[in-house]
C-alpha positions, 0 to 999 in steps of 0.5 A: 114745411112738408109733412109726408103721408105716414101711411105711405112713407117712412120719410120725416117731416121736412122744412124748406131750407132754401131762399124764401125770397126766391119764388122759383126755388120755393115753387120747384121744391113744393112741386117736387114734394107735392108730386110724389114719385110713387102714386096711388092709382084709383078708378078716379085717376086711372084715366089721367095716369094712363094718358101719360103713356108710360108702362106701370110698375105696380105694387098690389097690396091689401088695403090694410097693409101700409108696410108694403107701401112704405117698403115700395116707396123706399125701394123706388127712391133707393134704386129706381129714380133713374127709371122715372122717365120710362115708367110710372110707379104706382100702388093699387088696392088689390081688393078694388083691382081684383080683376087685373090680379085674376088675369095674373092668376092671383087673388087677394090671398097672394098680396102683396105682389109687384107687376108691370103693365106695359099697356100690351101685356102684364108681367108678374115679378116672380117672387115678391120677397126678392124686391129686397135683393138689390138690383132685382126689380131694376133688372125686371124693368130692364128685361121689359125694355129689352123684350126679354120678359116677352121672349121668356114667356114664350120660350123660357129662360135664356140658355145661359140663365137656365144653365146658371140656375141649374148650377146653383141648385146642383143640377145639370146634364148629368143630374138624373134625380128628376128634379129638373123638368125641361120646358116643353116647347109644344105647350102653350099658355093662355093670356091669363098664364094658363095653357092655350095661347102663347101670349102673356096676360093682356094689359088690363089698365089699357081699358082705363085709357080715354077713348080715342074719340075723346078730345084731350089737350095732350093729344089734340093740342100738343 
């Protein structure tokens, strides 16, 4: 039988219902259950996870908050299983990993939150509560693949999307209430999201990768 961590999952205990005489079938089931889709990143396993080379979709949470971990697990299994070959799903203690949060302009008071680390840049999922909206997080990943996240960081929302948001809020070209402030293209952002540079926040997890001079089976033998 398999008993999932009650602190990280809403799943019930599960008994193997396959053919006990088939070693291959039993091993396949055991590997699936013992290698969770959503893993916890720590300083001890970070190097191993970065070596896989896939972007991270990370839930940063307070160490006492188990509900957000369970919700994130449910989200991944409900909507994002098709993305597992392109991204690594992780949870991270937001107190231990305060440095990446700082580069996103966030602190422990902002937990929980969801972000992508592409090993070049970090991107913050705009509104944590929107993970409950079907398709929102999946679209966030699609925007990473297409380059839209990086493009919009520099130039703001695409025109059609910005127009749609204006219509939703009742704004538009004839709206003179002053509620809509157009993006000023001359202003630049720093790497931590403040003004000064045009780059999104720099990846922080890339610094946990193994050294290029280190011998590894993944790189040197395969």
